[in-house]
VOPAGU-2260 file (C-alpha; in pm, 1 decimal, decimal comma):
REM VOPAGU-2260
SITE   aa  ch    i         X         Y         Z
SITE  MET   A    0   12468,5   -4907,1  -12651,7
SITE  TYR   A    1   12633,8   -5267,6  -12635,7
SITE  LYS   A    2   12899,2   -5089,4  -12396,5
SITE  GLU   A    3   12605,7   -4975,7  -12131,7
SITE  PHE   A    4   12451,2   -5285,6  -12166,6
SITE  ILE   A    5   12776,2   -5454,1  -12013,6
SITE  ASN   A    6   12866,1   -5163,8  -11789,4
SITE  ASN   A    7   12528,3   -5202,7  -11644,3
SITE  VAL   A    8   12530,0   -5570,8  -11546,7
SITE  ASP   A    9   12586,9   -5702,3  -11212,6
SITE  CYS   A   10   12760,7   -6019,3  -11285,1
SITE  PRO   A   11   13055,0   -6187,4  -11215,3
SITE  ASN   A   12   13029,3   -6469,8  -11465,9
SITE  PRO   A   13   13189,1   -6385,3  -11765,1
SITE  ILE   A   14   12967,8   -6643,9  -11977,4
SITE  CYS   A   15   12654,2   -6518,4  -11825,5
SITE  TYR   A   16   12793,6   -6160,9  -11993,9
SITE  ARG   A   17   12795,7   -6354,3  -12293,2
SITE  ILE   A   18   12416,9   -6525,6  -12237,3
SITE  MET   A   19   12301,5   -6155,5  -12147,5
SITE  VAL   A   20   12462,3   -5957,9  -12456,2
SITE  LYS   A   21   12256,5   -6285,3  -12679,9
SITE  ALA   A   22   11959,6   -6192,5  -12491,7
SITE  ALA   A   23   11942,2   -5850,9  -12442,8
SITE  ALA   A   24   11652,0   -5818,4  -12252,0
SITE  GLU   A   25   11782,3   -6043,8  -11933,3
SITE  SER   A   26   11991,1   -5844,8  -11699,4
SITE  HIS   A   27   11997,3   -6125,7  -11424,8
SITE  CYS   A   28   12293,9   -6403,3  -11380,4
SITE  PHE   A   29   12306,1   -6786,2  -11363,4
SITE  ARG   A   30   12330,3   -6732,6  -10986,6
SITE  ARG   A   31   12020,7   -6512,8  -10899,6
SITE  PRO   A   32   11701,8   -6755,8  -10861,5
SITE  GLY   A   33   11450,7   -6493,7  -11074,3
SITE  CYS   A   34   11748,1   -6535,1  -11352,6
SITE  SER   A   35   11569,0   -6688,0  -11645,3
SITE  MET   A   36   11848,1   -6945,3  -11760,2
SITE  ALA   A   37   11853,7   -7067,7  -11403,5
SITE  ILE   A   38   11458,7   -7119,5  -11479,6
SITE  GLN   A   39   11526,4   -7331,2  -11726,9
SITE  SER   A   40   11784,3   -7551,4  -11629,6
SITE  GLU   A   41   11521,7   -7623,8  -11297,4
SITE  ASN   A   42   11238,3   -7686,7  -11554,4
SITE  LYS   A   43   11537,0   -7962,5  -11748,2
SITE  THR   A   44   11612,8   -8136,0  -11385,7
SITE  ASN   A   45   11205,7   -8108,7  -11304,8
SITE  ARG   A   46   11147,9   -8298,8  -11602,4
SITE  ALA   A   47   11417,4   -8547,2  -11551,0
SITE  ASP   A   48   11262,3   -8613,1  -11212,3
SITE  ASP   A   49   10961,0   -8656,0  -11321,9
SITE  ALA   A   50   11017,2   -8899,5  -11617,5
SITE  LYS   A   51   11175,7   -9120,0  -11362,5
SITE  LYS   A   52   10893,1   -9128,4  -11154,4
SITE  GLN   A   53   10657,3   -9202,7  -11416,0
SITE  ARG   A   54   10868,9   -9496,3  -11504,4
SITE  ARG   A   55   10839,6   -9587,7  -11183,7
SITE  GLU   A   56   10527,1   -9573,4  -11100,3
SITE  LEU   A   57   10495,0   -9782,2  -11441,3
SITE  VAL   A   58   10712,1  -10027,4  -11340,3
SITE  ARG   A   59   10492,3  -10096,8  -10976,0
SITE  ALA   A   60   10218,3  -10091,5  -11150,0
SITE  LEU   A   61   10381,1  -10390,6  -11424,1
SITE  SER   A   62   10488,2  -10543,4  -11133,5
SITE  SER   A   63   10199,2  -10540,7  -10924,8
SITE  LEU   A   64    9967,4  -10672,6  -11185,4
SITE  SER   A   65   10192,6  -10921,7  -11298,8
SITE  GLN   A   66   10198,3  -11063,2  -10912,0
SITE  ILE   A   67    9830,9  -11091,1  -10890,2
SITE  GLY   A   68    9847,3  -11286,5  -11223,3
SITE  ILE   A   69   10088,1  -11526,0  -11116,7
SITE  LEU   A   70    9911,1  -11540,2  -10773,2
SITE  MET   A   71    9634,2  -11661,8  -10931,0
SITE  VAL   A   72    9749,5  -11878,5  -11127,1
SITE  VAL   A   73    9964,3  -12072,4  -10906,9
SITE  CYS   A   74    9695,2  -12056,7  -10639,1
SITE  VAL   A   75    9412,8  -12250,7  -10874,9
SITE  LEU   A   76    9727,2  -12499,9  -10974,9
SITE  ILE   A   77    9784,8  -12577,7  -10600,1
SITE  GLY   A   78    9449,9  -12695,4  -10612,9
SITE  VAL   A   79    9424,0  -12888,8  -10893,0
SITE  PHE   A   80    9742,4  -13093,3  -10838,9
SITE  LEU   A   81    9614,8  -13161,9  -10476,0
SITE  GLY   A   82    9306,7  -13245,5  -10609,7
SITE  LYS   A   83    9445,6  -13505,3  -10849,0
SITE  PHE   A   84    9679,3  -13642,1  -10595,4
SITE  LEU   A   85    9393,3  -13707,2  -10333,3
SITE  ASP   A   86    9166,9  -13825,1  -10641,0
SITE  ASP   A   87    9408,3  -14107,2  -10767,7
SITE  ARG   A   88    9507,1  -14215,5  -10398,4
SITE  LEU   A   89    9146,1  -14251,2  -10291,1
SITE  GLY   A   90    8950,7  -14330,4  -10572,2
SITE  THR   A   91    8687,4  -14061,6  -10585,9
SITE  THR   A   92    8720,7  -13952,2  -10951,9
SITE  PRO   A   93    8653,7  -13588,5  -11008,5
SITE  TRP   A   94    8494,3  -13479,8  -10645,5
SITE  LEU   A   95    8815,7  -13367,7  -10492,5
SITE  LEU   A   96    8986,5  -13195,8  -10818,3
SITE  LEU   A   97    8664,3  -13038,3  -10867,4
SITE  VAL   A   98    8635,9  -12911,0  -10463,9
SITE  CYS   A   99    9036,2  -12812,4  -10465,7
SITE  SER   A  100    9015,5  -12619,1  -10754,4
SITE  LEU   A  101    8717,8  -12451,1  -10623,7
SITE  LEU   A  102    8940,5  -12389,4  -10314,8
SITE  GLY   A  103    9201,8  -12254,3  -10522,2
SITE  VAL   A  104    9021,0  -12003,1  -10638,8
SITE  ALA   A  105    8897,1  -11897,5  -10336,4
SITE  ALA   A  106    9229,9  -11894,6  -10195,7
SITE  ALA   A  107    9316,2  -11643,5  -10485,1
SITE  ILE   A  108    9031,4  -11466,7  -10457,2
SITE  LYS   A  109    9090,4  -11402,6  -10101,4
SITE  ALA   A  110    9446,7  -11361,0  -10176,6
SITE  ILE   A  111    9362,0  -11039,7  -10432,5
SITE  TYR   A  112    9112,4  -10900,4  -10194,2
SITE  ASP   A  113    9440,6  -10905,8   -9942,7
SITE  MET   A  114    9676,1  -10739,2  -10133,8
SITE  ALA   A  115    9420,4  -10466,4  -10242,0
SITE  ARG   A  116    9363,0  -10368,8   -9886,5
């Protein structure tokens, strides 16, 4: 039966013969598209590609989140420092600080809205 199986297999690859004898249920070769061994190697490649895509998507999501946080902090800080500077120069102690801080918050919200579009 062993020799009949080997003789019936149409495969030029000796490694494929060994795998086929071990499997004994398959009569396909690596080089044929329907071969179960070829499908397994394609599945491993697809899993690796999927993992890379998921990792890339995770990095993009984290970079977007960090960009939003940094953008909000920078806009508000620019408003606070500008308001503090103008208050010191003009002597209108709390008012310009509050106005510029609110303008910084509004600028941050607008920038996030523009980013979302």
